[in-house]
VEXKOL-345208 format. One record per residue: x, y, z of N, C-alpha, C, CB in turn; residue in one letter. Coordinates in steps of 0.1 Angstrom, whole numbers, plus 5000, padded with zeros to 4 digits. Atoms other than C-alpha are relative to their C-alpha. Glycine has a CB too. Layout:
N
XYZXYZXYZXYZA ...
REM end
This chain:
640
499149915002422681741488501749965005499350125008M 499050024999426281701487501250035012500150024990K 499049904990429381771512500350114998501249965002A 499549905002430682071517501649964995499850075012L 498650045001433882081498500850165004500449924983Q 499249865001434282481496499250105000500850024990K 500549905004432982821495500450074987500050075009I 499149975016433582941454499450135001499649904982W 500149865009434083311447500549994990500750115005T 500349995017433483361412501550114997497950104995P 498849965008436483481392499850154999500149924984A 500049865002434883781377499250065015499250054984R 500249964991433684001404499150094996500950035007T 501550034999430184031413499550125005499649895010I 500649904997428184331415499049975012499650064988G 500950014991425184361436499049914995499550135004A 501050105007423084091434499049935010500849874991I 501150074993420083881450499949875003498950014995A 499750154997419683531465498549965001501149965016L 500950064996416483501471498450094991500350005018V 501349915011412983611446500249954991499950144995G 500050065013411883491416501250044991498750044994T 499749945010414683511390499650044989500449974999L 500749975012413483701361500850084990498850065002A 499349915011415483821330499450104996500249954988L 500749865007415284151322499450075011498749964987G 501349944991413884261353501450045013498249855006A 499449964990415484421385499549935016499850154997C 500350054986415084241417500450035014500349904999I 499349984990415384341450499549905011499750155003S 500450084986415384091481500849995008499649874999S 499549994993416083981512500549885004499650055006G 499750144995417983661532500049995015501349964995V 500149984983416883601569500649865004498250035007T 499250164990418983341591498849995006501750025013S 500449984984416783241620500649955008498949985004S 499250024992417683131651500850125008500649934995G 499349864991419683291681500850054991501049975014S 499549925010421383581667499950004984501149995002G 500350025012419783601637500550144991498549964999S 499649895007420683841609499750014984501450025004T 500250005009419183941577500450114990499149985003T 499249915013421184071546499150034990501249924991A 500949915010419384261518500850034984499750165007T 499250015012420984251484499050074985500449824998A 500949965015419584401448500649974990499750134998T 499450055010420284271416499650114990499549854996V 499849895006421484521390498949904985502050054998A 500650025011419684491354500449844996500550124991A 500350165001419384101348501350004985497749944996A 499150045012422183961321501450105001499250044985G 498249894999425184241334500849875005500150195016T 498950154993428183971334500550065014501849944987N 499949994982429283931367499049955010499950155004G 501050054989426083861383499649854996498550115002D 500350134999425983501390498549924998500549985010M 501550015002422083511398499550014985499450115008T 500349965016421383641361500949964988499950154998A 499149995013423983521337499650044986500549874998P 499850005009424483681307499649944989500849995002P 499750065012423683631268501049944996500050084992T 498650015004426583501250500450124992500349874993A 499349915008427083801229500250135012499050044984A 499949854992426884061263501449955007498650045013D 498650074989429783781280500750054989500349815006A 498649995011432083811246500250165003499749954981L 499249865002431584181247500550045015499050124993A 499449984987432384211285501549955003499149935010S 498650054995435683991282501050044987499949825004N 498849925005438784111264499549944984502049955007A 500050035014438484111222501049895002500250124990K 498750075008440583831210500650044989499949884997A 499449935007443383921189500049924986501250045006S 499850125011443683721152500250084989498749884997Y 499949945011445183821121498849944986501649994997V 500350045007442783781093500149984984499650035004K 499350065014443283631057500350144991498849884990D 500049855010442683981038501450055006498550145004S 499149945001445884091059501349984998499850045006D 499150045008448483901043499949984986500149905005W 500150025010449083811010501449844996500150164993K 499350135004450283430999501050044989499049874994A 498949945010451783620969501450015005499650154997S 498349984997454683780988500649905011500350165007D 499450124992455583431006501749994994499049854997A 498550055002459483341004499949885001501150055009V 500050185000460082960998501550035012500649894978D 498650094994462182791025500149904998500349985012V 499850105003463082501016500749895010500550024990T 499050094989463882221043500549885000499349985012L 498950105005466481941041500449945007501050034993S 499150044992467181741067500450095014500949974992G 499849914988468881951094500450124997500949945011T 499249875009469682231071498750044993501549964987T 501049975009467282461047500550124994498650015006A 499749865010467382701020499250094994500649974988T 501149885005465983041011500850114995498950065012S 498849875004467283360995499450145007500150044979S 500549904989465383561025501250035008498849965009S 498750004986468383721050499549995012500950135002D 500550024988465883671075499849875006499050064999A 500250144997466183331072501649915005499349954985V 498750084997469183131090499949895006500950055007S 499950134994470182821101501549935006499649924988V 498450034993472882691127499749895008500950145009S 499750114987473182361146498149925000500650125020D 501150125000469682211137498950105005500449865012G 501549924997467782541146500150134987499950085019V 500749915014466182751115499050115008498849874987L 500749864994465483101127499250074990501150125005T 500649925008463183361113500550125006498549984999I 499349874990464383731126499150124993502150024997S 500349895006462383951104498249944995501250044988K 501450045004458084001095500249964986499050115002A 499950055014456983871065499449864999501449994997G 500550125006455583571048500749894992499250054991V 499350085000457283261046499449844996500550035013Y 500950125006456582921027501149905003499550004984K 499150104991458182641048499549854992499550015020L 499950145006458382291028500849894999500150004991S 499150144999459881951028500350005014501449994991G 499950084987461481801057501450035010500049854995S 498949914992463481961088500549915014499450185005F 500050034986464581791117501150075010500249855001T 499849894995465182041142499050115006500650054993G 501249924998463282321152500150144994499750015016K 500349845008461782661137499850095012498450024989V 500449854989462482961159499350104993501450095005V 500549845008460483291151500650105011497950044998V 499749894996462283591165500550114992500749975008A 499949925006461083881152500050125008499449994992A 500349944994460684241162498950025008500350064995G 500849974995458284381188498449964996500450105002A 501249935008455884511165499549864989500850184987E 499950085015456484201133498649935003501649864997D 501150155002453383971120501249884990498050054985Q 499350145005455183671110499249884995500949955010V 501250115008452983421083500949894996499250064986V 499350085001454383101084499349914990500349955011L 501050085009452782891052500649885000499850054984I 500050144998452982501060499749944988499249955010L 500450095012453282331030500549924995499850034993D 499950194994453381961034501650015008500149834981N 498649994990455982041056500349875015499950195009A 499550164987457681771085501050105008501349814990T 498749944990459381951116499549925009500350175004I 499650114987460881691142500650075006500849884999T 499050004985462581821174500449875004499250075015S 499350084992464781641192499950035016501250004996S 500049964985464381841222499550135000501550005007T 500749875002461682091233498850014985501450114997G 500949965007459082261210501249994984499350165007A 499550015014459282221170500050104995499549934992A 499749915005458282511162500150125012499150004990I 500249984989458682781186500250214995501149895012E 500449815003457683201186500550075013498050054997A 499149944984459983371213499550164999502349995000T 500449834999459383731198499350044987501550135002S 501549935010456483911178499050055005499349924992G 501749934990453184071180499249874995499050204993D 501150105003451383801158500649874994499150064989D 499650125010452083431144498949944992500749885008L 500850125004450083241120500649934990498850024995V 499850115008450382941104498849964993500649905007L 500550055012448782831072500249894994500350074994S 499450165006448082521059499949984987499149875006L 500550085014448382391028500749874998500250094987E 499950175000448582001021500149935012501149944992G 500250104987449581791049501250015007499649854997T 499049994994452081891074500149945014500350124999S 499650114987453681721104500750095012501249874995T 498949934989455081891136499849895014499350205005I 499350114989456781661165500850085011501149894991T 499349944988457881791197501249885005498650045013D 499050124997460981611214499950005017501750044995G 500150034984461981551252499950125006501249935007T 500049874991461681841278500850025011498850025006Y 499450034988463881901306499350095012501550024998T 501449924987460782091329500750165000500049915025G 499749895000462682431324499950084991500750005003T 500549915013461382571291499150065004499549954987E 501149934999459382841288499049924990500350154997D 500950095010458282671257499749865002500649994987A 500050144996456182371265499149924994499849995014N 501050075009454382271233500949964989498650094995A 499950055018454882101199500450114994498649954991A 500249885005453582441188500350135009498849994996I 500449914986454182751210500650154993501149935018Y 500149885005453883091205499950115013498750014990A 499949904990454983371229499350124996501450035001D 500849875008452383631213498849914996500950094983M 501350055008449083571194500149884988499450134994D 500250135008448483261174498849994992499949895010L 500850005013446283281140500349854994500550144989T 499350115007446182931126498550014988500449835012I 501149965004443982941094500949914985499550195001T 499550105016444582751055498949934996501449875003G 501150165006442582451035500849915003499549964980S 499350145004445482191044499749945018502350024993G 499850084992446081961072501150025012500249914994T 498949984989448182021105499849885009499950165009L 500350144987448781671124501250095008500549784994N 499349994990450481771158500449915014499550105004V 499750094992452381531180500650085015500949914992T 499349994992453481611217499949905009499950095004S 500150104990454581301235500549995017500549924995G 499649954988455981521268498850115009501450074996A 500749874993453681821272499150064987501350145006S 501249925008450982041252500450024982499750185008D 499649975014450182031213500250104997499349964993A 500149865002449482371208499850095008499350024993I 499849884985450382701231500050104995501449995011T 499849835001449883091227500150025013498850094993S 500149904991450883291257498850104999501150085000K 500949865005448383541242498849924997500550114987D 501350075005444983411221500649944990498850074996D 499750105012445083121201498950014991500149855004L 501149975013442683191170499749864988500950134989Y 500250085011441382901150499150054988499549875005V 501349885009440083081118499449864987501150224986L 500050175009440382691091500849924999499849984987S 499050105002442182401082499249885010501650075005G 500150114988442182071100501249985004499549874996T 499050024992444082011129500049905010500250085006I 500150134993444981661144500850065008500349864993N 499149964989446181731178499949895013499650145005A 499750094989447681471202500950015009500149904996T 499249954989449181531234499949945014499750145001A 499950074984450281371267499650075009501249965006S 500949964992448981701283498850054994500550075007D 501249995003446881911273500050074979499450125014D 499949965012445881991236500150134993499149964996G 499549855000445282371229499750055008499750084992L 499649924989445882601251500250164993501549925008R 499649825003445483001244499950085015498650114985G 500149964987446483121278498850125002501450065003K 500749894998444283481275498749964993500850124993D 501350045007441583321251500249854990499550144988S 499750095010441083021228498750014994500549855004L 501049995006438883061201499749914984500050155000T 500450095014437482801169498950064997499649835001I 501149945007435682991146500149914988500150164997A 500350125011436082701118500749934996499450024990G 499350115004437582441103499749885007501250015001G 500250124994437982061118501149965011499949914990T 498549994990440082041151499349915007500650155009V 499950174996440381641166501450045013500749864981T 499050014987442281661202499749905006500050115009V 500150104987443481341221500850045009500349854997N 498849964992444981471248499949925014500050155002S 499950024988446181341282499350055008500950015003G 500449944991445181621303499150084993501050065008G 501449905004442681921291500349964989499850175003D 500149995015441681911252500350134994498849974996A 499949895007441182261249500150075013498850034989L 499649934986442182521279500250134999501349965006K 500149914996442182861287500050055013499450024995S 499650024984444182971319500450125005501249905004D 499949844994444483321324499550025015499050114991Q 500249974988444383411360500050105009500449965004D 499649884997445383751362499050144999501150014992N 501449935001442183921346498949914994500150134990D 501450065003438983841346499450004991499350045005D 500350005012438283941314500449944990500050084998T 499250115009440483661296499849895008501650034996K 499950115000440983331298498649894999500849985010G 501050055002437983231282500049924986499250105001Y 500150145016436882921253499250074989498949825004V 501349965009434883041224499749904991500350114991S 500550055005433382791202498950074990500049945008I 501149945010431783001170499649914990500450144993V 500350115006432082731145500749894997499750024992D 499150105000433582451131499949835003500850055008G 500150144999433582061134501349995010499949924984T 498749954985435482021172499649855003499450185017V 500250094993435981671184500949965011499749934994T 498649974990438181641218499949845008499850175015L 499950084991438881311237501450065008500149864993T 498949974992440781391267499649925015500150165000S 499850074987441981231300499750105010501449945001G 500549974993440981511317499350104995500650015009G 501449915005438381801309500249984991499550145002D 500049975019437181831275500150144998498549954989G 499849855003437082211279500350075018498250084991I 499649924986438682411308500250145000501349955007D 499949865001437982791312500150055011499150064995A 499349934986439682991341498450074998501950115000Y 501249894997436283221334498949964992500450164996T 501050045001433983141309500249914987499150125000D 500550095012432682871280499050074993499549875004A 500749945008431183021253499949944989500350114998I 499750055013429782821225498650054993500349825000I 501249915008427583011196499649864987500950214991T 500650055015427382771169501349814994500650214983G 499350165005429482441149499649875006501750005003G 500550124995429382071162501249975007499549904989T 499350044991430982001192500049845008499850095008L 500250144993431881631205501149995013500249864989S 498850064989433681541238499849895008500450095009I 499950154994434481241254501050055011500549854989T 499249984987436181291288500449905010499250085008S 500250084994437781081312499449824995499350095007G 500950135005436680771293498949974999500249925005G 501350025004433180841292499350015016499849854991G 500950044986430280811319500249895005498649995000A 499950134992430780421319501350005009500149874991S 498649964993434280521334499550005014500750174994A 500249944993432580701362501050135005499749935006G 499049874994433881031383501349935005499250105015K 498450044995437680981392500050015017501350124993P 499849974982438680941428501050175001501449815011S 499449875003440781241416500350064989501150025004S 500149965020441381461388498750074999500149844986G 501249945009438881651368499849924988500350154995S 500450055010436981481341498950034991499949905003T 501649935005434381691333499850054982499850185011K 500449935010432881791301500650124991499150025004G 499549855003433082151300499850055011499350084988I 499349974987434382331330500650125002500949915002K 500449845003434082701334500150035018498050034990A 499649934991435182921364498750125005501450074995Q 500849904997432483181357498649984997500650114995T 501550055009429783101330500549914993499250104991Y 500050085013429182861308498850034992500049845004I 501049985009426982961279500049934986499950144998I 499950085012425682761248498550084996500249805001V 501049945006423582961222500249954984500150155003D 499450045014423882741192500749874998501050104995G 499350125003425182461179499649875002500950005005G 501050114993424982101187501649955004498649874989T 499150004984427082011219499549845000499450145017T 500050134995427781591226501150005010500249904990S 498550014985429481531261499649825002499450145024I 500050134996430181181271500950035014500649884988D 499249984991431881231304500249915012499850125003A 499850074987433281051334499650075013501349965001G 500149944991432781351356498950064993501150075005D 501149925007430181641353500149994983500250175004D 499949955011429381691316499950135000499349954993A 499849814999428682061322500150025010498950114995I 499750034988430082191351500350165005501249905000H 499749814994430082601362500350065015498550114995S 499649954986431682701396499150165000501950025002N 500649914998429483031388498950014994500550084999G 501249995006426283071365500349914987499650164998A 499550055012425482871332498550074993500449814999L 501150055008422882921304499850004990499150025002R 500250085016421282731276499150064994499449845000L 501049915010419982951252499249934986501050134993S 500350065011419582771221501049864995499950124991S 499250105002421382491203499449865006501350055005G 500950154997420882081207501549985010499649864981T 499050064990423081931239499649875003500250075014I 500050084994423281601245501249915007499549964994T 498550004987425081481277499649845007499850175017A 500350134988425781151296501049985007499649874996A 499250024989427581161328500349915009499850055006S 500050104993429280951353499750045014501249944998G 500749914987427981231380499350094996500850085010D 501249945001425981511374499850064985499950115011D 500149975011424681611340500250134992499249964999G 499749844998424582011342500050015012499250124994V 499749964989425882151372500550125003500749925005H 499549875002426482491380499850055017499150114987T 499850004986427382601416499150165008501849985001E 500949914999424982941417498849984991500550114999V 501549995010422382971387500349924988499450154993A 500550025014421082781356498750074998499849854996A 501249925006418882961335500049934988500250184999V 499950095011417882731306498550044996500349825003L 501549885007415482971281500250014983500050225007D 500250005012415482811248500649854989500650134997G 499050135009418282481240499149915001501549945007A 500650144997417282141235501149965009499849884987T 498950034988419282001266499449825001499850125018V 500250134994418981581270500949955009500049914990T 499650084997420681401294499449845004500550065005V 500150145000420881031288500049915015501249954992T 499850074986422780911320500350105008501249905002Q 499449934992423781081350499549975016500050124996S 500450014984423881071391498650065000501150095011N 501349895006421581401390500450074990499650125010E 500249945015420681561358500350144999498549984995A 500449865002419981921366500450055014498350034996L 500150024984421482051399500950135000500849845008E 499649865000422282441408499150025013499750084985G 500449954990421282631436498650124998501450065006G 501149885006418782901416499749934985500850174997L 500150045013417282711389498850044991500049865000I 501049895008415082901359499949924990500450154995T 500250025014413482731330498950054991499949875000I 501349925005411282941309499949954989499950164998S 499950035017411782781273500849854993500950144994D 499950115002412882501256499649845004500650035001G 500050115003413382121252500749935012500549994987T 499150054987414581951287499449835000499650125019V 500050164999414881551288501049995009500149904987D 499050034985416581431322499849875000499650075016L 500050114993417281111331501250005010499949894990T 498950044992418981021362499849885008500550115009S 500050124990419880741390499450045012501449945003S 500149954989419481001416498750114997501550055006D 501549875000417081351418500150054982500550205015D 499649975019416381461381500450154998498450004988G 499849844997416581841390499950035017498750114990I 500250004989417681911422501150185006500549825004N 499849924994417782251438500750055012499550015000A 499450004987420382251464501450115001500449855003S 498949894998423382431479499850095011500150094988G 500749884986423582721508500750114992500949985021S 499849935007423783051502501250095008499050044996I 499449944996426683271510500150155000500749964998T 500249895004426283651513501250105011498450025001V 499049924995429583881521500250114993501149955002E 499549895007429984251514499750004986501550025001A 500449975015427784261484500249884991500950124995G 499750115007429083911473499049875002501549965004L 500950154995426983571467500849904990497949994996A 499750105007427583271459499149865005501449995001A 500350134994426082891461500849905001499049954995V 499250085001428182621474499349885004501250035007A 500650144996427582231479500549995016500749864990E 499549944987427682281519498649935005500250195002S 500950094991425782091550499950115010500649855006S 500749884992425382401565499650154991501350045012S 500849975008423482701555500950165007498249955000D 499549914997425583051561499750144993501149965001T 500849895001424383391561501350115000498750005014T 499049884997427383701563499250114993501749994993T 500249855003426684081563501350045003498950085008T 498749945004429484301562500649985015500050184993D 499049994985430284271602499749865008499550155012T 500550104988428283951612499749844989498050075011T 500250175007428383561601499249935005501149915001T 501050104994425683371610499749834991498550094999T 500250145005425882971605498549935005501349905004T 501750064994422382761605500749854993497850084991Q 500150125000423382371607498449924991500149985015Q 501250035007420982201576500449865003499950074984M 500050165007420281821576500050014983498449905004G 499850015016420581661544498950064991499949854996P 500949925013417181781532499850134997498749984999G 500149895000418382111537499950085011499350024994G 499849914986417182231568499249885008499150195001M 500150074988416682081602500150015008500249935002G 499949974986418582021628501250135008500449855006D 499549884993419882381637499150094998501350064995G 501149944998416382491635499650104990500050065011G 500249955009416182621602499050044996500449954993G 500850015003413382791588499850034981499550075009S 499650015016412182801548500750154996498549964989M 499349875007413683161544501649955009499150205006E 498750034998417082961557500750004988500149895006D 499650065015417982861521499650084988499349874997T 500749915013417883081489499949904987501050154995G 500050045012417782781467498450014994500649854999E 500950005011414882791438499749924994500050054992Q 500250035008413582601414498850044994500249915002L 501349885007411382801389499749934984500950224997T 500250025015409482671358498950054996500049854996I 501049925003407782891338499549974984500650135003S 499850045016408282761300500149854995501450074994G 498950125009409382491279499149865001501949975011G 500550094993408782151279501249915004498949924991T 499350084988410281921309499349894999499950065014V 500450144996410681561311501149925007499549914988T 499150064990412281371340499749905005500250055010V 500250124995412781031346501049955009499949924989N 499250024987414280961379500349905008499650065007A 499950064984415180721405500150085013501249925002N 500049894990415680981431498550084997501450114998G 501349915001413281231437500150094983500050135016D 500549915011411781451403500450085000499050044999G 499349905001411981741409500250055018499250124988L 500049984982413481861445500850125003500849875008D 499049854997414482231460500249985012499450174997S 499949934985415982291493499350105004501250055003N 500549914997414082591489498850004996500650084998G 501450045002410882661468500449934984498750165001S 500850055011409382511441498650044995499949875003L 501049935005407282731418499849914978500650225004T 500550045016405682581381498850104998499549834996I 501049905007403582861364500250034986500050145007S 500650025009403882751330500649864990500050134994G 499450095005405082531303499549835001501350045006G 500850164995404682121305501449935004499049904983T 499550084992406281931329499649835000499850085012T 500350144997406481551329500949935007499849934988T 499050044990407881391360499849845004499950095015V 500350154995408380981362501149965012500249884987Y 499249994982409780971398500349855000498850085017G 499550144998411080651414498749885000501049995016P 501450104997409280311414500549975012499649854990A 500050004989410480241445500750085010500149905002S 499249904993411880391473499450135008500950054990G 500849884998410880701496500850084994499650045013A 499849895009411580941471498550054992501249964989N 500949945010408981191454500450024985499750115004G 500149945015408081321421500450155003498249984992A 499749874999408081681437500649995012499050094999L 499949984987409581751469501050155001500749855008D 499849885003410682071479500050045020498750064988S 500149974990411782201515499250175004501449975003N 500849865000409982541512498750014991501050114994G 501249985010406982661492500149924990499950134995A 500150055014405582481467498550034992500349835000M 501349925000403182621442499949914983500150205002S 500450045011401382511408499350124993499349895002I 501049965003399782801394499950064985499650075009T 500249985017400282791356500649854995501150164991G 499050065007401282521326499049845004501950035006G 500950155001400582161326501249915007499549934979T 499250064988401981921355499549855001499750105015V 500050144996402281521354500549925008500349964993I 498550014990404481371379499049825004500350185019A 500350124995404080961386501250015012499949884989F 499149984994405880871416499249835009500350185007A 500450094988405580581447498750085009501549975012T 501049944986402880621473501350015013498349855005N 498949964994405880641494500250125011500550024991E 499549854995406781001501499450104993501650024998M 501149905008404081231485499750105005498949964998V 500149834992404181601488499350064984502150105007E 500749975011401881811470500150175004498549914999T 500049824995401782251466499650025015498750094992P 500349914992401682431498498650075001500950064998T 501049885005399082631484498749994991500750094994T 501350035010395282621471500150114990498350015007T 500449935006395782931456500550004984500350095007D 499750075018395782931414499349914998501549934995G 500550105009395482681392499849865013501249974986Q 500150144990394082361409500649884993498449965006G 499250175003395882011412499249895007501849985009W 500550084993394981711421501249885003498849964993V 498750094996397081411440498649865003501350095017S 500650124997395481051436500849865004499249984989A 499650125000396580711449499649924992500049965008S 500350085011396580541419501149924996499550084990A 499350095008398180231407500049954985499849915005T 499550005015400080141376500649934997500650094996G 499050095008402479961358500850074990499349894993S 499549895014405080101330499249934989501950014996A 501050035014402980141299498549975006500649844990G 501649944997399780211319499550104995499650035012S 500449865001397880471308499150015009499550044988T 500849934990396180731328499150134991501150085013V 500949905005393480951319499050085011499149924990T 500849944988391981261341499350054991500750105012I 501049975008388781361334499550125010499049864996T 500649944990386381621350499050005005500150095000D 501550064996383181601367499250004988499250085011S 501650015009381081641334500949884992499350194987S 499450135009383681361317500650064991499049894993G 499349955011385581581297501449945001500150144999S 498250004995389581481292500550095001501149964993V 499049845001391981711304501349944995500450105018L 498249995000395281501299500049824999501050095019G 499850165000395981091286501649954997498849934988T 498750064996399580951297500149884996500350015012Y 499350144996401580661296501250025006500449914988T 499250004996403380591321501349924999499550015007S 498350134998407680451322499949955008501550025001L 500150054986407180331353499249975008500450075006K 501350014988405280161381500150095007499949905010A 500149854991403580411400498749965010499650184989F 501050054996401380411430499150145003500349905012G 500849885000400380831428500250064992499950085008N 499749915013399881081402499350145007499249944983V 500649805000399681481405500150034989501050135009I 500249965014398281631379499250134998499349904994Y 500649885000397281981372500250084986500550075011S 499849945009396482191343499150114997500049924992T 500949835002394882521329498449965002500250094980S 501450035000391182511338499449945013499849914989G 500050094986391582291371499450125009501749945006M 500249924988389882471401500149895013498350075000T 499850094986390882331439498650005005501250085013N 501150034995387782221454499349924993499450105002G 500550085007386382041426500349854996500050044993S 499850154999386081661419500849984988498749905000T 499750055008388181521395500449844998500850074997Y 499550175001388981131381501149964991498849904995T 498750065006392080951373499649855003501650055009V 500350195003391680631358501049944996499049954990S 498450095003394780401354498949854992501449945022V 500050115006393880111329498449994998500849895008D 501850044996389980171333499750015011499449864998G 500250004985390380171372500050145005501049935007T 500249874997388980511383500350025017498550034996A 500149934987389680701411500050155003500849975007T 500449844997388281041423500750075010498650015006E 498949884994390281321436499150135004501250054987A 500249884995389181661452501050084997499850005014T 499149925001391581921439500250075005500050034994A 499649924989393782071463499849975012499450105000G 499550114987393881781487500649894996498849945010Q 499650124999395681481494501850035002499549914986G 498850035001399281371494501050055012500350064987G 499549974988400981591519500450145000501149915003G 499749854995402281941533500850034997500250045012M 498849934997405382021522501049985006499850075006G 499150014990408382071539500749915000499550005009M 499050095000410581811527499249874999500950025012G 500750125002407681531519499149965010501049914998G 500450034991405281361536500349804996498450085002Q 500250155003405280941543498449985000500849895011P 501650025002401880761540499449985011499549884992P 500450014986401980701575500849985012499249915002A 499150084989403480681609500750155003501249854994G 499649895000403681101612500850074992500449995008G 499549855006404981431596501649985001499450155009P 498149975001408881451584500350114997500949924989E 499949905003408881791582501050024999499650075004Q 499049965000412081951566501149865006499850145007G 499250054996413581631571500449935011500350034998G 499950034984412981551606499249845005499050145008Q 500850124996411681211620499550045008500549885003P 500950014993408981151641500850045012499249874999P 500050014987408681181677501249855004498249995005A 499050155001411480921690501550044995499349864988G 498749985010414281041666500249904992501350025006G 499350125013414280741643498849984990500549815007Q 501250055005412180671611499149895004500149984988P 500250125001410080391605500749884996499350014996P 499150105007411780071597499849994986499849885006A 500450015017412180081557499750114998499049924995G 500649895005410880431557501050094992499250065012G 499049855005411980791544500850015013498950184997P 499049934996415180901557500050145000500849984994G 499949904998416281231562499950074987500950035007Q 500249935014415081501530499649934990501150054995G 500550085011412981251516500749894993499750094992G 499150085007415681021507500249865010501450104997Q 499950084992416380651521501350035008499949874995P 499150004989418380621549501549984995499549885010P 498850055000421280441534500950114990499949834995A 499149925008421880741508499250144999500249944985A 500749894996420681061524500550114981500750055018P 499749895014420681341488499350145009498949954980Q 500649894995419581671489498649994991501050144998G 
REM end
């Protein structure tokens, strides 16, 4: 578990929600949280129908999240006609047009009425749209070059809608800023802005943003190449890319929506198109939601994973305060900081996601639901981290230098609100009482906590999950439940970490589980109810073949380990606790009785030297030399 930074309150108001109990989409859950110790307090909350927007423990579908947000405003191509266009010929610091709505003075071209205007040629100066409050203005950029020496090059100060329609190749470049301007982008619209057409738009801002709308920014089509010293594309109320080819190279965030006074706005939506983002800051930064339902998205933020997490600033791939939802498309992320980071919850339902990170691959402060997407994390510190993690479908392949999957955090309940935050203490709050239990790095311990102290859960009920971890493979500061799917864990090849690690109850009631790890910190299910499982002290090398057979000699499974190992945990349908099974490594057989061996849960057991339940050292207060430290981690680098 990482050090506490702050307890987070999500931007969207949360209704009644639950912290403890199985996260079941589409169901109602009633549950309580108990804090033990003197002055203990019990708080009970109830989940409304799962998928309700605002419920951090059950993130909604993409369709439900978008329906709950304010609808993005844009102008359809069918709403205007190119044949109605008035020609505006640009030439140096002046321009000519037959329309009385077009005027030029001192290098400023002003359009004052609704209509369609075709701009062609080259202009040194600024194009200003100052139309009526209800007016719709369409600018067809037909091989136009507009270069401003001061501030924005296209500045729409009044009107209802601005449309930029692209023909040929147009180039827009802003000038210097004093810092007092409202218009802080090469293309700036104090209204809804729609970009469409079949042409190319090259936008450069040497001192600020490339394209900004103070309302909704909507890209229908066209090719946009945006270069900015600060943010690339910014729609304050919302930013939607529904098609086209968008390439951004920005010193700040590449795509951004930052409306902070309306929790139905401030979202980024990728519907279709080809989007390539290179950013010094975050690739996508959404004040509320980041929602991807299609298209091809490629993000490189902060120099990529090889650059590592910066000492200051944020270089995440995709960041959102409320929800991150992926339900389609192909997404590739190479991020210096977390590849995917939600301060609320996230849901990965379909599509393909490939991520490399200098910190966490996929991180959420509250709940992560993986229910159908193909997720591959190729490089990370911790590959998947959150308070409540549920995997019910999809293909999940995770590689990490520390824990593969880590259900860690602490729970805060206050007046019906809930959040999971990265914390070294467990705080439970009711309307009138706050109770704090100090937790050791393993999630419980020094403050006298019990299994009920933490609301963290890791639940695997389906899908194909593969973890290659140098720390713990599956790690939960609360409960760990596997009831379906196929789970393969290549745990640490050395060190006091385990393939399976939980501080609460651990159970395997269904599915197939094969876990390889060292024999230094072995933890097995805390119950023998349900499906049988074996834990065998069997040693092998990377590339060793492991075969599990029952007492009749029938082969239950054959596997090849990616790493050296000293222990194998196995469970599959039909196994019965109390029965004898054989685990063979390259022909060397080890018999094991199902339901016996390894450890007793509660933070993992060392092979010798006494139990260390809940991350506590044996009597005397010190772990054995070279042995496991708190929470099943080596003393030099305690982790959750």
